[in-house]
C-alpha positions as CSV (number, residue, x, y, z in Angstrom):
1,M,13.7,3.6,-13.1
2,N,15.5,1.2,-10.5
3,R,19.1,0.2,-10.0
4,R,18.2,-3.4,-11.8
5,F,17.5,-1.7,-15.2
6,W,20.7,0.7,-14.9
7,I,23.2,-1.9,-14.1
8,P,22.4,-4.3,-17.3
9,A,22.1,-1.3,-19.4
10,L,25.2,0.3,-18.4
11,L,27.1,-3.1,-18.7
12,I,25.7,-3.5,-22.2
13,L,26.8,0.2,-23.2
14,L,30.4,-0.8,-22.0
15,I,30.2,-3.9,-23.9
16,L,29.1,-1.9,-27.2
17,T,31.8,0.5,-27.0
18,G,34.5,-2.0,-26.7
19,C,33.1,-3.6,-29.9
20,G,34.1,-1.0,-32.5
21,G,35.7,-3.5,-34.7
22,E,38.7,-2.9,-36.9
23,D,38.8,-0.2,-39.5
24,E,39.5,-1.8,-42.9
25,N,41.8,1.2,-43.9
26,N,43.7,1.2,-40.5
27,K,42.8,5.0,-40.4
28,P,43.8,6.5,-37.1
29,S,40.9,7.9,-34.7
30,N,39.6,11.4,-34.7
31,P,41.9,13.1,-32.2
32,T,38.9,15.1,-31.2
33,P,36.1,13.4,-29.8
34,E,32.3,14.5,-30.6
35,I,30.6,16.0,-27.8
36,T,27.2,14.6,-27.3
37,P,24.9,16.8,-25.3
38,T,23.7,15.6,-22.0
39,T,20.1,15.0,-21.0
40,E,19.0,14.4,-17.4
41,I,17.0,11.4,-16.8
42,E,14.5,11.7,-13.9
43,V,14.7,8.7,-11.8
44,T,11.9,7.8,-9.5
45,P,13.1,6.0,-6.6
46,A,10.7,3.6,-5.1
47,P,9.0,5.0,-2.1
48,T,10.0,3.9,1.3
49,L,6.7,2.8,2.8
50,S,6.0,1.2,6.1
51,D,4.6,-2.4,6.1
52,T,0.9,-1.0,7.1
53,E,1.0,1.8,4.1
54,R,2.1,-0.7,1.8
55,Q,-0.8,-2.9,2.9
56,Q,-3.4,-0.1,2.8
57,L,-1.9,0.8,-0.7
58,E,-2.3,-2.8,-1.9
59,V,-5.8,-3.2,-0.7
60,S,-6.7,0.5,-2.6
61,Y,-5.2,-1.1,-5.6
62,S,-7.1,-4.2,-5.2
63,V,-10.3,-2.3,-4.9
64,L,-9.7,-0.1,-7.6
65,S,-8.8,-3.0,-9.9
66,E,-11.9,-4.6,-9.6
67,A,-13.9,-1.4,-10.0
68,H,-11.8,-0.8,-13.1
69,T,-12.5,-4.3,-14.6
70,Q,-16.3,-3.8,-14.2
71,I,-16.6,-0.2,-15.7
72,E,-14.0,-0.9,-18.4
73,G,-16.1,-3.9,-19.4
74,I,-19.5,-1.7,-19.5
75,W,-17.6,0.8,-22.0
76,T,-16.2,-1.9,-24.0
77,D,-19.5,-3.7,-24.5
78,L,-21.1,-0.4,-25.4
79,Q,-18.1,0.4,-27.8
80,A,-19.1,-3.2,-29.3
81,G,-22.4,-2.2,-30.0
82,Q,-23.9,-4.5,-27.2
83,S,-26.5,-3.1,-24.8
84,V,-25.6,-3.1,-21.1
85,E,-28.3,-2.9,-18.4
86,C,-28.2,-0.1,-15.9
87,T,-29.7,-2.2,-13.1
88,T,-26.2,-4.1,-12.5
89,P,-24.7,-2.6,-9.5
90,L,-21.2,-1.4,-9.7
91,N,-18.5,-2.6,-7.7
92,P,-17.3,-0.2,-4.8
93,Q,-14.7,2.3,-5.6
94,I,-12.5,4.7,-3.7
95,S,-13.0,8.2,-3.9
96,P,-9.7,9.9,-5.2
97,D,-9.9,12.2,-2.2
98,A,-9.2,9.2,0.0
99,L,-5.7,8.9,-1.6
100,T,-3.8,11.5,-0.3
101,G,-0.4,10.4,0.3
102,A,2.6,12.2,-1.1
103,D,4.3,9.2,-2.4
104,V,4.3,8.1,-6.0
105,I,2.2,5.1,-5.6
106,S,-0.8,6.8,-3.8
107,Q,-0.6,9.8,-6.7
108,T,-0.7,7.0,-9.2
109,L,-3.7,5.3,-7.5
110,Q,-5.3,8.7,-7.2
111,Q,-5.1,9.3,-10.9
112,A,-6.6,5.7,-11.4
113,A,-9.3,6.5,-9.1
114,I,-10.2,9.8,-11.0
115,E,-10.4,8.1,-14.3
116,I,-12.5,5.5,-12.8
117,E,-14.7,7.9,-11.3
118,T,-15.1,9.8,-14.6
119,A,-15.9,6.5,-16.2
120,V,-18.6,5.7,-13.7
121,N,-20.1,9.2,-13.5
122,L,-20.4,8.9,-17.4
123,W,-22.4,5.7,-17.0
124,Q,-24.5,6.7,-14.2
125,A,-25.6,10.1,-16.2
126,E,-26.4,7.5,-19.2
127,C,-28.5,5.4,-17.1
128,Q,-30.4,8.5,-15.8
129,N,-31.8,9.0,-19.4
130,P,-31.7,5.4,-20.7
131,R,-31.7,5.1,-24.5
132,P,-30.8,2.2,-26.8
133,Q,-27.2,3.2,-27.3
134,P,-25.2,6.2,-26.0
135,P,-23.7,8.3,-28.5
136,A,-20.3,7.8,-30.1
137,D,-18.7,10.5,-28.2
138,V,-20.0,9.5,-24.8
139,I,-18.9,5.9,-25.4
140,D,-15.5,7.5,-26.6
141,R,-15.1,9.4,-23.6
142,G,-15.9,6.5,-21.1
143,V,-13.7,4.2,-23.2
144,R,-10.7,6.8,-22.8
145,A,-11.2,7.2,-19.0
146,A,-11.4,3.4,-18.6
147,L,-8.1,3.1,-20.4
148,A,-6.4,5.8,-18.6
149,A,-7.4,4.2,-15.4
150,G,-5.9,1.0,-16.6
151,Q,-2.5,2.5,-17.4
152,A,-2.2,4.1,-14.0
153,L,-3.4,0.8,-12.4
154,E,-0.5,-0.9,-14.5
155,A,2.0,1.9,-13.3
156,A,0.9,1.2,-9.6
157,S,1.1,-2.3,-9.8
158,E,4.7,-2.0,-10.9
159,L,5.4,0.2,-8.2
160,L,4.1,-2.0,-5.6
161,R,6.2,-4.8,-6.8
162,Q,9.5,-2.8,-6.1
């Protein structure tokens, strides 16, 4: 989370604590305050990247997004009972091994690449032994991999906007 979130949240909290209203019976307040257990919230700061690193990650994001859109469309069509031709060339994708940065954006993009690779590999395996419709469990695995890739890409997009 970033500062833009915490400052408004803190201001709202301060405002709400001052809005207790009057007690109808004018009872005195409890002299012993209740103790609320504290929990630590992990805050992931936006990574500090050079312009070149950020540009490379943005290019990787773009390539992965295009590959994701295509493979998600294939699995969504199959889930809807439509037939999909195996002759359609797949967009280039990035190997998860190519995304080796230690920063959170690289790791998030690597997760997206892993999920896209899983969805693509499932599709390519289906095309090796074509049949009218893949089994429901295969379609489910392909759809879940595509959805997970989409979630990782959304997270990466948010991080790249920071």
